[in-house]
Steps between C-alpha positions, in 0.01 A plus 500: 500500500324658797500826311271365230228339713309570822361141538608169394315165566687176431326155490246594764257239632234606748159430625280475810572123574832346481389211265291733272704757292288790360802666361739287309850572366435860443792704375453864415683830502366852571700786345514817705252760407286292277138370540489125468179305487434138598177396324294176484182334587352498862682232692824516304692587816566866429386625842690226675815620312443850637453380851811287492717805357355719781572253766142398604587137383846325530604336192563127492810554296672742269640853541374844516749789455425872554742770401776237464452337851331176559190546708343147476267451785496848624203636686246750373623735764850479353374533151304819573805645700717428197267705271249251378131574505222260449144585405282188563175431307312505831450825696799624689372821673299583799143576409419685818775751452505794261682497169777718642522309841553178291784680310664655801502176699673317217767776492557538878555131540792506265628851481398697802359861427778642283405543142147404530354829363699457173397137460143571549501779236662256258236228573210733486630636165495143375148434639292829486194318636673398808591873560137603474403220744800506732277569813248228403503156669627240262199288552302763292728484194411347179651171392738692259599746774566216749746340258663834446535558874667161532748589231555842643579342846745264323696758305502776759845408616634505138582130473771380274284202393122486490319172495138535377248203521200512270428885527216497244286235673148623572561833336309668216706544179528863571639463835721219409650725240576760763690243700694395200581863419642538847715167469654642174577834659674338807723313245573841350609616832752225540300256701532139374159332480412141492128465412308183524162519308236290324426777270753359263458739201519826706782377716713416187407834355637695783803297594859502363551115561264214568500145639228264423409241770299184478463240790782657696749516216633772272405378134591811314677828551638805294452857444144640486528511122600144474218368728251731335540312189366182691225712667200318330622160606577621853153660545320192348693266731430722805130494442516131481706491824782306335774697343643322198878454445642703210 
């Protein structure tokens, strides 16, 4: 039922060239208000899956349903307008603008001026370092602060669904933990989170439900407790770059 899930993917095939599928027969369901992780080795197709869900890529076949309505093939503009935010692995801010200018620009585009002060207060409470450096150009931020700014821009409009691609890449363990803490808190505030991450162990520890991908396919899925029992196999296989089937 639409009341039970926010996103449903059915038999999805997608890629960058019509004769080469990177994502193959993916079927998954995201329950509202939960943090779901998609884990796997580099090249497993995780980022391609996110890009297809968000509308950057058109699927070859299959269905995507959002809040009970079919949205297969929608554009990224339509996805964002419907309450989906996407945090890419690459930078998504403007380096020559200050922290607050970056945040204000993202809000004005989608909401105008009304309600901005309240949302800025919420984001700065989540990211105290951004508050301290709100008048600093983004180009002077540390790697961790840059990632936090990208996330802050994505969540400023309080999305229903947040897609996050490899948030811990390039960060120190301490800064990565800060990012994970924020993702857990967002789930606690009712935002459904779909996290793609190569940090298999940590992603499974913080999620409610996990899907394991290998060469474009889902090879295992279950609650975090279920997948956690397979964690040693998953990590070993990830380091080898070839996730084994369970």
